[in-house]
PyMOL Python script that loads the backbone (N, CA, C, O; Angstrom):
from pymol import cmd

cmd.read_pdbstr("""\
ATOM      1  N   MET A   1       0.822  -1.177   0.000  1.00  0.00           N
ATOM      2  CA  MET A   1       0.000   0.000   0.000  1.00  0.00           C
ATOM      3  C   MET A   1       0.879   1.258   0.000  1.00  0.00           C
ATOM      4  O   MET A   1       0.594   2.212  -0.723  1.00  0.00           O
ATOM      5  N   LEU A   2       1.944   1.259   0.809  1.00  0.00           N
ATOM      6  CA  LEU A   2       2.838   2.409   0.855  1.00  0.00           C
ATOM      7  C   LEU A   2       3.543   2.597  -0.491  1.00  0.00           C
ATOM      8  O   LEU A   2       3.695   3.722  -0.966  1.00  0.00           O
ATOM      9  N   GLY A   3       3.967   1.496  -1.095  1.00  0.00           N
ATOM     10  CA  GLY A   3       4.616   1.577  -2.398  1.00  0.00           C
ATOM     11  C   GLY A   3       3.722   2.159  -3.472  1.00  0.00           C
ATOM     12  O   GLY A   3       4.158   2.976  -4.282  1.00  0.00           O
ATOM     13  N   ARG A   4       2.459   1.730  -3.474  1.00  0.00           N
ATOM     14  CA  ARG A   4       1.509   2.278  -4.457  1.00  0.00           C
ATOM     15  C   ARG A   4       1.285   3.761  -4.222  1.00  0.00           C
ATOM     16  O   ARG A   4       1.184   4.530  -5.178  1.00  0.00           O
ATOM     17  N   TRP A   5       1.206   4.178  -2.951  1.00  0.00           N
ATOM     18  CA  TRP A   5       1.004   5.589  -2.631  1.00  0.00           C
ATOM     19  C   TRP A   5       2.201   6.413  -3.100  1.00  0.00           C
ATOM     20  O   TRP A   5       2.027   7.488  -3.673  1.00  0.00           O
ATOM     21  N   LEU A   6       3.417   5.913  -2.859  1.00  0.00           N
ATOM     22  CA  LEU A   6       4.601   6.649  -3.291  1.00  0.00           C
ATOM     23  C   LEU A   6       4.698   6.726  -4.811  1.00  0.00           C
ATOM     24  O   LEU A   6       5.073   7.767  -5.352  1.00  0.00           O
ATOM     25  N   ARG A   7       4.363   5.637  -5.510  1.00  0.00           N
ATOM     26  CA  ARG A   7       4.385   5.679  -6.971  1.00  0.00           C
ATOM     27  C   ARG A   7       3.376   6.692  -7.510  1.00  0.00           C
ATOM     28  O   ARG A   7       3.673   7.435  -8.445  1.00  0.00           O
ATOM     29  N   ALA A   8       2.190   6.717  -6.920  1.00  0.00           N
ATOM     30  CA  ALA A   8       1.164   7.674  -7.359  1.00  0.00           C
ATOM     31  C   ALA A   8       1.606   9.106  -7.065  1.00  0.00           C
ATOM     32  O   ALA A   8       1.394  10.003  -7.880  1.00  0.00           O
ATOM     33  N   LEU A   9       2.211   9.316  -5.915  1.00  0.00           N
ATOM     34  CA  LEU A   9       2.699  10.646  -5.552  1.00  0.00           C
ATOM     35  C   LEU A   9       3.802  11.077  -6.508  1.00  0.00           C
ATOM     36  O   LEU A   9       3.843  12.234  -6.927  1.00  0.00           O
ATOM     37  N   ASP A  10       4.693  10.158  -6.854  1.00  0.00           N
ATOM     38  CA  ASP A  10       5.789  10.455  -7.775  1.00  0.00           C
ATOM     39  C   ASP A  10       5.267  10.712  -9.184  1.00  0.00           C
ATOM     40  O   ASP A  10       5.795  11.575  -9.886  1.00  0.00           O
ATOM     41  N   ALA A  11       4.246   9.985  -9.607  1.00  0.00           N
ATOM     42  CA  ALA A  11       3.715  10.145 -10.953  1.00  0.00           C
ATOM     43  C   ALA A  11       3.031  11.493 -11.138  1.00  0.00           C
ATOM     44  O   ALA A  11       2.946  11.984 -12.263  1.00  0.00           O
ATOM     45  N   ARG A  12       2.539  12.106 -10.057  1.00  0.00           N
ATOM     46  CA  ARG A  12       1.883  13.408 -10.162  1.00  0.00           C
ATOM     47  C   ARG A  12       2.865  14.540 -10.428  1.00  0.00           C
ATOM     48  O   ARG A  12       2.479  15.578 -10.965  1.00  0.00           O
ATOM     49  N   ASP A  13       4.135  14.354 -10.059  1.00  0.00           N
ATOM     50  CA  ASP A  13       5.130  15.400 -10.231  1.00  0.00           C
ATOM     51  C   ASP A  13       5.682  15.327 -11.657  1.00  0.00           C
ATOM     52  O   ASP A  13       6.392  14.382 -12.003  1.00  0.00           O
ATOM     53  N   ALA A  14       5.356  16.320 -12.477  1.00  0.00           N
ATOM     54  CA  ALA A  14       5.763  16.297 -13.881  1.00  0.00           C
ATOM     55  C   ALA A  14       7.270  16.486 -14.052  1.00  0.00           C
ATOM     56  O   ALA A  14       7.826  16.050 -15.061  1.00  0.00           O
ATOM     57  N   GLU A  15       7.943  17.124 -13.094  1.00  0.00           N
ATOM     58  CA  GLU A  15       9.375  17.392 -13.230  1.00  0.00           C
ATOM     59  C   GLU A  15      10.240  16.281 -12.655  1.00  0.00           C
ATOM     60  O   GLU A  15      11.463  16.314 -12.794  1.00  0.00           O
ATOM     61  N   SER A  16       9.636  15.325 -12.028  1.00  0.00           N
ATOM     62  CA  SER A  16      10.384  14.224 -11.430  1.00  0.00           C
ATOM     63  C   SER A  16      10.831  13.246 -12.504  1.00  0.00           C
ATOM     64  O   SER A  16      10.090  13.002 -13.457  1.00  0.00           O
ATOM     65  N   PRO A  17      12.046  12.671 -12.370  1.00  0.00           N
ATOM     66  CA  PRO A  17      12.457  11.655 -13.342  1.00  0.00           C
ATOM     67  C   PRO A  17      11.747  10.328 -13.131  1.00  0.00           C
ATOM     68  O   PRO A  17      11.938   9.404 -13.922  1.00  0.00           O
ATOM     69  N   HIS A  18      10.952  10.207 -12.111  1.00  0.00           N
ATOM     70  CA  HIS A  18      10.168   9.005 -11.821  1.00  0.00           C
ATOM     71  C   HIS A  18      11.044   7.762 -11.690  1.00  0.00           C
ATOM     72  O   HIS A  18      10.810   6.743 -12.339  1.00  0.00           O
ATOM     73  N   ILE A  19      12.029   7.872 -10.859  1.00  0.00           N
ATOM     74  CA  ILE A  19      12.862   6.708 -10.563  1.00  0.00           C
ATOM     75  C   ILE A  19      12.707   6.416  -9.082  1.00  0.00           C
ATOM     76  O   ILE A  19      13.200   7.163  -8.236  1.00  0.00           O
ATOM     77  N   LEU A  20      12.027   5.340  -8.777  1.00  0.00           N
ATOM     78  CA  LEU A  20      11.854   4.914  -7.395  1.00  0.00           C
ATOM     79  C   LEU A  20      12.610   3.611  -7.210  1.00  0.00           C
ATOM     80  O   LEU A  20      12.608   2.759  -8.099  1.00  0.00           O
ATOM     81  N   PHE A  21      13.247   3.452  -6.081  1.00  0.00           N
ATOM     82  CA  PHE A  21      14.072   2.280  -5.852  1.00  0.00           C
ATOM     83  C   PHE A  21      13.371   1.282  -4.948  1.00  0.00           C
ATOM     84  O   PHE A  21      13.802   1.032  -3.823  1.00  0.00           O
ATOM     85  N   PHE A  22      12.291   0.720  -5.454  1.00  0.00           N
ATOM     86  CA  PHE A  22      11.612  -0.381  -4.797  1.00  0.00           C
ATOM     87  C   PHE A  22      11.964  -1.639  -5.575  1.00  0.00           C
ATOM     88  O   PHE A  22      12.147  -1.593  -6.792  1.00  0.00           O
ATOM     89  N   SER A  23      12.057  -2.740  -4.887  1.00  0.00           N
ATOM     90  CA  SER A  23      12.367  -3.966  -5.624  1.00  0.00           C
ATOM     91  C   SER A  23      11.246  -4.245  -6.616  1.00  0.00           C
ATOM     92  O   SER A  23      10.064  -4.223  -6.276  1.00  0.00           O
ATOM     93  N   GLY A  24      11.652  -4.507  -7.843  1.00  0.00           N
ATOM     94  CA  GLY A  24      10.669  -4.783  -8.875  1.00  0.00           C
ATOM     95  C   GLY A  24      10.075  -3.561  -9.534  1.00  0.00           C
ATOM     96  O   GLY A  24       9.193  -3.699 -10.382  1.00  0.00           O
ATOM     97  N   TYR A  25      10.528  -2.358  -9.175  1.00  0.00           N
ATOM     98  CA  TYR A  25       9.963  -1.166  -9.799  1.00  0.00           C
ATOM     99  C   TYR A  25      11.049  -0.147 -10.097  1.00  0.00           C
ATOM    100  O   TYR A  25      11.718   0.341  -9.185  1.00  0.00           O
ATOM    101  N   VAL A  26      11.219   0.162 -11.329  1.00  0.00           N
ATOM    102  CA  VAL A  26      11.998   1.316 -11.784  1.00  0.00           C
ATOM    103  C   VAL A  26      11.224   1.867 -12.967  1.00  0.00           C
ATOM    104  O   VAL A  26      10.894   1.126 -13.893  1.00  0.00           O
ATOM    105  N   SER A  27      10.937   3.134 -12.945  1.00  0.00           N
ATOM    106  CA  SER A  27      10.143   3.731 -14.004  1.00  0.00           C
ATOM    107  C   SER A  27      10.864   3.639 -15.341  1.00  0.00           C
ATOM    108  O   SER A  27      12.093   3.659 -15.401  1.00  0.00           O
ATOM    109  N   ARG A  28      10.094   3.539 -16.400  1.00  0.00           N
ATOM    110  CA  ARG A  28      10.656   3.461 -17.749  1.00  0.00           C
ATOM    111  C   ARG A  28      10.825   4.848 -18.374  1.00  0.00           C
ATOM    112  O   ARG A  28      11.305   4.959 -19.502  1.00  0.00           O
ATOM    113  N   ARG A  29      10.437   5.902 -17.657  1.00  0.00           N
ATOM    114  CA  ARG A  29      10.539   7.252 -18.212  1.00  0.00           C
ATOM    115  C   ARG A  29      12.008   7.613 -18.394  1.00  0.00           C
ATOM    116  O   ARG A  29      12.824   7.374 -17.504  1.00  0.00           O
ATOM    117  N   SER A  30      12.340   8.182 -19.529  1.00  0.00           N
ATOM    118  CA  SER A  30      13.730   8.523 -19.804  1.00  0.00           C
ATOM    119  C   SER A  30      14.124   9.792 -19.052  1.00  0.00           C
ATOM    120  O   SER A  30      13.296  10.671 -18.809  1.00  0.00           O
ATOM    121  N   LEU A  31      15.386   9.868 -18.693  1.00  0.00           N
ATOM    122  CA  LEU A  31      15.911  11.039 -18.002  1.00  0.00           C
ATOM    123  C   LEU A  31      16.173  12.141 -19.012  1.00  0.00           C
ATOM    124  O   LEU A  31      16.594  11.871 -20.137  1.00  0.00           O
ATOM    125  N   THR A  32      15.927  13.375 -18.615  1.00  0.00           N
ATOM    126  CA  THR A  32      16.150  14.496 -19.525  1.00  0.00           C
ATOM    127  C   THR A  32      17.569  15.033 -19.425  1.00  0.00           C
ATOM    128  O   THR A  32      18.022  15.746 -20.321  1.00  0.00           O
ATOM    129  N   GLY A  33      18.266  14.711 -18.369  1.00  0.00           N
ATOM    130  CA  GLY A  33      19.631  15.202 -18.195  1.00  0.00           C
ATOM    131  C   GLY A  33      20.522  14.107 -17.639  1.00  0.00           C
ATOM    132  O   GLY A  33      20.084  12.969 -17.468  1.00  0.00           O
ATOM    133  N   PRO A  34      21.761  14.447 -17.359  1.00  0.00           N
ATOM    134  CA  PRO A  34      22.671  13.429 -16.818  1.00  0.00           C
ATOM    135  C   PRO A  34      22.306  13.072 -15.376  1.00  0.00           C
ATOM    136  O   PRO A  34      21.783  13.896 -14.626  1.00  0.00           O
ATOM    137  N   VAL A  35      22.591  11.848 -15.018  1.00  0.00           N
ATOM    138  CA  VAL A  35      22.353  11.392 -13.647  1.00  0.00           C
ATOM    139  C   VAL A  35      23.453  11.983 -12.763  1.00  0.00           C
ATOM    140  O   VAL A  35      24.635  11.812 -13.063  1.00  0.00           O
ATOM    141  N   PRO A  36      23.090  12.667 -11.691  1.00  0.00           N
ATOM    142  CA  PRO A  36      24.131  13.243 -10.830  1.00  0.00           C
ATOM    143  C   PRO A  36      24.958  12.139 -10.182  1.00  0.00           C
ATOM    144  O   PRO A  36      24.413  11.134  -9.726  1.00  0.00           O
ATOM    145  N   ARG A  37      26.241  12.323 -10.144  1.00  0.00           N
ATOM    146  CA  ARG A  37      27.160  11.344  -9.577  1.00  0.00           C
ATOM    147  C   ARG A  37      27.815  11.930  -8.336  1.00  0.00           C
ATOM    148  O   ARG A  37      28.084  13.129  -8.263  1.00  0.00           O
ATOM    149  N   PHE A  38      28.067  11.063  -7.363  1.00  0.00           N
ATOM    150  CA  PHE A  38      28.753  11.469  -6.144  1.00  0.00           C
ATOM    151  C   PHE A  38      30.248  11.482  -6.408  1.00  0.00           C
ATOM    152  O   PHE A  38      30.800  10.525  -6.952  1.00  0.00           O
ATOM    153  N   THR A  39      30.894  12.558  -6.026  1.00  0.00           N
ATOM    154  CA  THR A  39      32.352  12.622  -6.120  1.00  0.00           C
ATOM    155  C   THR A  39      32.897  12.903  -4.731  1.00  0.00           C
ATOM    156  O   THR A  39      32.436  13.817  -4.048  1.00  0.00           O
ATOM    157  N   PHE A  40      33.868  12.123  -4.320  1.00  0.00           N
ATOM    158  CA  PHE A  40      34.466  12.260  -2.991  1.00  0.00           C
ATOM    159  C   PHE A  40      35.561  13.308  -3.051  1.00  0.00           C
ATOM    160  O   PHE A  40      36.484  13.218  -3.861  1.00  0.00           O
ATOM    161  N   ARG A  41      35.448  14.302  -2.185  1.00  0.00           N
ATOM    162  CA  ARG A  41      36.475  15.331  -2.074  1.00  0.00           C
ATOM    163  C   ARG A  41      36.979  15.338  -0.648  1.00  0.00           C
ATOM    164  O   ARG A  41      36.297  15.804   0.264  1.00  0.00           O
ATOM    165  N   GLU A  42      38.171  14.821  -0.466  1.00  0.00           N
ATOM    166  CA  GLU A  42      38.731  14.722   0.875  1.00  0.00           C
ATOM    167  C   GLU A  42      39.208  16.094   1.344  1.00  0.00           C
ATOM    168  O   GLU A  42      39.855  16.832   0.601  1.00  0.00           O
ATOM    169  N   GLU A  43      38.872  16.420   2.603  1.00  0.00           N
ATOM    170  CA  GLU A  43      39.311  17.682   3.176  1.00  0.00           C
ATOM    171  C   GLU A  43      40.763  17.573   3.622  1.00  0.00           C
ATOM    172  O   GLU A  43      41.273  16.482   3.876  1.00  0.00           O
ATOM    173  N   THR A  44      41.411  18.720   3.712  1.00  0.00           N
ATOM    174  CA  THR A  44      42.755  18.736   4.260  1.00  0.00           C
ATOM    175  C   THR A  44      42.667  18.580   5.774  1.00  0.00           C
ATOM    176  O   THR A  44      41.590  18.704   6.357  1.00  0.00           O
ATOM    177  N   ILE A  45      43.798  18.308   6.400  1.00  0.00           N
ATOM    178  CA  ILE A  45      43.811  18.159   7.864  1.00  0.00           C
ATOM    179  C   ILE A  45      43.383  19.460   8.532  1.00  0.00           C
ATOM    180  O   ILE A  45      42.642  19.437   9.515  1.00  0.00           O
ATOM    181  N   GLY A  46      43.835  20.575   8.015  1.00  0.00           N
ATOM    182  CA  GLY A  46      43.445  21.875   8.572  1.00  0.00           C
ATOM    183  C   GLY A  46      41.948  22.121   8.498  1.00  0.00           C
ATOM    184  O   GLY A  46      41.348  22.621   9.450  1.00  0.00           O
ATOM    185  N   GLN A  47      41.338  21.765   7.357  1.00  0.00           N
ATOM    186  CA  GLN A  47      39.891  21.936   7.216  1.00  0.00           C
ATOM    187  C   GLN A  47      39.137  21.015   8.167  1.00  0.00           C
ATOM    188  O   GLN A  47      38.122  21.402   8.746  1.00  0.00           O
ATOM    189  N   GLY A  48      39.644  19.788   8.325  1.00  0.00           N
ATOM    190  CA  GLY A  48      38.996  18.853   9.242  1.00  0.00           C
ATOM    191  C   GLY A  48      39.069  19.324  10.678  1.00  0.00           C
ATOM    192  O   GLY A  48      38.088  19.225  11.414  1.00  0.00           O
ATOM    193  N   LEU A  49      40.228  19.840  11.091  1.00  0.00           N
ATOM    194  CA  LEU A  49      40.363  20.352  12.458  1.00  0.00           C
ATOM    195  C   LEU A  49      39.524  21.604  12.664  1.00  0.00           C
ATOM    196  O   LEU A  49      38.948  21.790  13.736  1.00  0.00           O
ATOM    197  N   ALA A  50      39.449  22.458  11.662  1.00  0.00           N
ATOM    198  CA  ALA A  50      38.619  23.660  11.774  1.00  0.00           C
ATOM    199  C   ALA A  50      37.143  23.293  11.899  1.00  0.00           C
ATOM    200  O   ALA A  50      36.403  23.941  12.638  1.00  0.00           O
ATOM    201  N   THR A  51      36.719  22.273  11.191  1.00  0.00           N
ATOM    202  CA  THR A  51      35.334  21.814  11.270  1.00  0.00           C
ATOM    203  C   THR A  51      35.043  21.204  12.638  1.00  0.00           C
ATOM    204  O   THR A  51      33.945  21.371  13.170  1.00  0.00           O
ATOM    205  N   ALA A  52      36.022  20.496  13.211  1.00  0.00           N
ATOM    206  CA  ALA A  52      35.815  19.802  14.480  1.00  0.00           C
ATOM    207  C   ALA A  52      36.056  20.691  15.699  1.00  0.00           C
ATOM    208  O   ALA A  52      35.723  20.294  16.816  1.00  0.00           O
ATOM    209  N   ARG A  53      36.623  21.878  15.516  1.00  0.00           N
ATOM    210  CA  ARG A  53      36.983  22.734  16.648  1.00  0.00           C
ATOM    211  C   ARG A  53      35.816  23.027  17.605  1.00  0.00           C
ATOM    212  O   ARG A  53      36.010  22.920  18.816  1.00  0.00           O
ATOM    213  N   PRO A  54      34.628  23.385  17.132  1.00  0.00           N
ATOM    214  CA  PRO A  54      33.530  23.639  18.084  1.00  0.00           C
ATOM    215  C   PRO A  54      33.177  22.403  18.918  1.00  0.00           C
ATOM    216  O   PRO A  54      32.943  22.513  20.122  1.00  0.00           O
ATOM    217  N   ASN A  55      33.139  21.242  18.289  1.00  0.00           N
ATOM    218  CA  ASN A  55      32.796  20.023  19.026  1.00  0.00           C
ATOM    219  C   ASN A  55      33.883  19.660  20.029  1.00  0.00           C
ATOM    220  O   ASN A  55      33.583  19.229  21.142  1.00  0.00           O
ATOM    221  N   ILE A  56      35.133  19.832  19.643  1.00  0.00           N
ATOM    222  CA  ILE A  56      36.239  19.542  20.564  1.00  0.00           C
ATOM    223  C   ILE A  56      36.212  20.487  21.752  1.00  0.00           C
ATOM    224  O   ILE A  56      36.440  20.059  22.883  1.00  0.00           O
ATOM    225  N   SER A  57      35.936  21.772  21.516  1.00  0.00           N
ATOM    226  CA  SER A  57      35.906  22.726  22.631  1.00  0.00           C
ATOM    227  C   SER A  57      34.742  22.442  23.581  1.00  0.00           C
ATOM    228  O   SER A  57      34.888  22.590  24.795  1.00  0.00           O
ATOM    229  N   ILE A  58      33.596  22.038  23.048  1.00  0.00           N
ATOM    230  CA  ILE A  58      32.464  21.677  23.911  1.00  0.00           C
ATOM    231  C   ILE A  58      32.813  20.455  24.752  1.00  0.00           C
ATOM    232  O   ILE A  58      32.547  20.433  25.954  1.00  0.00           O
ATOM    233  N   LEU A  59      33.405  19.441  24.130  1.00  0.00           N
ATOM    234  CA  LEU A  59      33.810  18.242  24.858  1.00  0.00           C
ATOM    235  C   LEU A  59      34.833  18.563  25.934  1.00  0.00           C
ATOM    236  O   LEU A  59      34.737  18.049  27.049  1.00  0.00           O
ATOM    237  N   ALA A  60      35.817  19.411  25.617  1.00  0.00           N
ATOM    238  CA  ALA A  60      36.828  19.783  26.602  1.00  0.00           C
ATOM    239  C   ALA A  60      36.203  20.570  27.754  1.00  0.00           C
ATOM    240  O   ALA A  60      36.563  20.364  28.913  1.00  0.00           O
ATOM    241  N   GLY A  61      35.274  21.464  27.441  1.00  0.00           N
ATOM    242  CA  GLY A  61      34.605  22.237  28.495  1.00  0.00           C
ATOM    243  C   GLY A  61      33.783  21.351  29.415  1.00  0.00           C
ATOM    244  O   GLY A  61      33.813  21.524  30.633  1.00  0.00           O
ATOM    245  N   GLU A  62      33.052  20.405  28.845  1.00  0.00           N
ATOM    246  CA  GLU A  62      32.271  19.485  29.671  1.00  0.00           C
ATOM    247  C   GLU A  62      33.175  18.623  30.543  1.00  0.00           C
ATOM    248  O   GLU A  62      32.865  18.372  31.707  1.00  0.00           O
ATOM    249  N   THR A  63      34.289  18.172  29.984  1.00  0.00           N
ATOM    250  CA  THR A  63      35.228  17.341  30.742  1.00  0.00           C
ATOM    251  C   THR A  63      35.819  18.126  31.907  1.00  0.00           C
ATOM    252  O   THR A  63      35.906  17.608  33.020  1.00  0.00           O
ATOM    253  N   LEU A  64      36.225  19.371  31.664  1.00  0.00           N
ATOM    254  CA  LEU A  64      36.777  20.191  32.744  1.00  0.00           C
ATOM    255  C   LEU A  64      35.732  20.496  33.811  1.00  0.00           C
ATOM    256  O   LEU A  64      36.043  20.489  35.002  1.00  0.00           O
ATOM    257  N   ALA A  65      34.493  20.764  33.393  1.00  0.00           N
ATOM    258  CA  ALA A  65      33.436  21.047  34.364  1.00  0.00           C
ATOM    259  C   ALA A  65      33.146  19.816  35.226  1.00  0.00           C
ATOM    260  O   ALA A  65      32.962  19.943  36.436  1.00  0.00           O
ATOM    261  N   LEU A  66      33.105  18.637  34.624  1.00  0.00           N
ATOM    262  CA  LEU A  66      32.866  17.416  35.398  1.00  0.00           C
ATOM    263  C   LEU A  66      34.036  17.099  36.315  1.00  0.00           C
ATOM    264  O   LEU A  66      33.834  16.639  37.439  1.00  0.00           O
ATOM    265  N   ALA A  67      35.256  17.338  35.852  1.00  0.00           N
ATOM    266  CA  ALA A  67      36.425  17.110  36.709  1.00  0.00           C
ATOM    267  C   ALA A  67      36.420  18.072  37.890  1.00  0.00           C
ATOM    268  O   ALA A  67      36.740  17.671  39.010  1.00  0.00           O
ATOM    269  N   ALA A  68      36.061  19.335  37.662  1.00  0.00           N
ATOM    270  CA  ALA A  68      35.995  20.313  38.748  1.00  0.00           C
ATOM    271  C   ALA A  68      34.896  19.938  39.738  1.00  0.00           C
ATOM    272  O   ALA A  68      35.095  20.043  40.948  1.00  0.00           O
ATOM    273  N   ALA A  69      33.742  19.502  39.240  1.00  0.00           N
ATOM    274  CA  ALA A  69      32.660  19.095  40.139  1.00  0.00           C
ATOM    275  C   ALA A  69      33.055  17.869  40.949  1.00  0.00           C
ATOM    276  O   ALA A  69      32.760  17.794  42.142  1.00  0.00           O
ATOM    277  N   ALA A  70      33.720  16.906  40.313  1.00  0.00           N
ATOM    278  CA  ALA A  70      34.159  15.717  41.049  1.00  0.00           C
ATOM    279  C   ALA A  70      35.177  16.085  42.109  1.00  0.00           C
ATOM    280  O   ALA A  70      35.109  15.574  43.227  1.00  0.00           O
ATOM    281  N   LEU A  71      36.117  16.958  41.789  1.00  0.00           N
ATOM    282  CA  LEU A  71      37.113  17.399  42.770  1.00  0.00           C
ATOM    283  C   LEU A  71      36.452  18.150  43.919  1.00  0.00           C
ATOM    284  O   LEU A  71      36.808  17.944  45.079  1.00  0.00           O
ATOM    285  N   PHE A  72      35.496  19.015  43.609  1.00  0.00           N
ATOM    286  CA  PHE A  72      34.794  19.767  44.651  1.00  0.00           C
ATOM    287  C   PHE A  72      34.041  18.831  45.593  1.00  0.00           C
ATOM    288  O   PHE A  72      34.158  18.949  46.813  1.00  0.00           O
ATOM    289  N   PHE A  73      33.276  17.911  45.036  1.00  0.00           N
ATOM    290  CA  PHE A  73      32.493  17.017  45.888  1.00  0.00           C
ATOM    291  C   PHE A  73      33.376  16.027  46.644  1.00  0.00           C
ATOM    292  O   PHE A  73      33.049  15.644  47.768  1.00  0.00           O
ATOM    293  N   PHE A  74      34.485  15.611  46.044  1.00  0.00           N
ATOM    294  CA  PHE A  74      35.414  14.731  46.751  1.00  0.00           C
ATOM    295  C   PHE A  74      36.056  15.467  47.917  1.00  0.00           C
ATOM    296  O   PHE A  74      36.248  14.879  48.981  1.00  0.00           O
ATOM    297  N   SER A  75      36.392  16.751  47.740  1.00  0.00           N
ATOM    298  CA  SER A  75      37.009  17.517  48.826  1.00  0.00           C
ATOM    299  C   SER A  75      36.000  17.781  49.953  1.00  0.00           C
ATOM    300  O   SER A  75      36.412  17.928  51.104  1.00  0.00           O
ATOM    301  N   ARG A  76      34.720  17.843  49.665  1.00  0.00           N
ATOM    302  CA  ARG A  76      33.701  18.092  50.672  1.00  0.00           C
ATOM    303  C   ARG A  76      33.252  16.818  51.365  1.00  0.00           C
ATOM    304  O   ARG A  76      32.531  16.888  52.360  1.00  0.00           O
ATOM    305  N   SER A  77      33.656  15.657  50.869  1.00  0.00           N
ATOM    306  CA  SER A  77      33.176  14.410  51.439  1.00  0.00           C
ATOM    307  C   SER A  77      33.863  14.049  52.752  1.00  0.00           C
ATOM    308  O   SER A  77      33.335  13.238  53.512  1.00  0.00           O
ATOM    309  N   GLY A  78      35.007  14.621  53.031  1.00  0.00           N
ATOM    310  CA  GLY A  78      35.726  14.319  54.273  1.00  0.00           C
ATOM    311  C   GLY A  78      36.593  13.091  54.150  1.00  0.00           C
ATOM    312  O   GLY A  78      37.192  12.682  55.145  1.00  0.00           O
ATOM    313  N   VAL A  79      36.691  12.490  53.006  1.00  0.00           N
ATOM    314  CA  VAL A  79      37.545  11.329  52.805  1.00  0.00           C
ATOM    315  C   VAL A  79      38.936  11.835  52.433  1.00  0.00           C
ATOM    316  O   VAL A  79      39.098  12.663  51.536  1.00  0.00           O
ATOM    317  N   SER A  80      39.911  11.326  53.129  1.00  0.00           N
ATOM    318  CA  SER A  80      41.277  11.765  52.831  1.00  0.00           C
ATOM    319  C   SER A  80      42.039  10.634  52.157  1.00  0.00           C
ATOM    320  O   SER A  80      41.749   9.454  52.353  1.00  0.00           O
ATOM    321  N   LEU A  81      43.001  11.023  51.376  1.00  0.00           N
ATOM    322  CA  LEU A  81      43.804  10.019  50.675  1.00  0.00           C
ATOM    323  C   LEU A  81      44.908   9.539  51.528  1.00  0.00           C
ATOM    324  O   LEU A  81      45.691   8.689  51.104  1.00  0.00           O
TER     325      LEU A  81
END
""", "prot")
cmd.dss("prot")
cmd.show_as("cartoon", "prot")
cmd.util.cbc("prot")
cmd.orient("prot")
C-alpha cells in the first residue's frame, strides 16, 4: 500500500524523473539530463580540524566542568587520601 502511494505521488510530479528504488519497480521514463554522480572530495587536515573545533571545545569544556565538580564534591566528602 505504501509503495503504491509513493508511486502515485511520484507520478503526479511532472518534473520528477520518476525513478523509485523499490524492488521490482523502476520507471521506464527517460531522463532528460545526466544522472548526478557522487564525487568524494577529501578535506585537508586543517579543514577537518577547523570543522571539528567547536565540538572539541564543547567536549573539553564538559570534561573540565565534570572534573571540577568531582574534585569539589570529593574535597567536601571528608575522605582523605
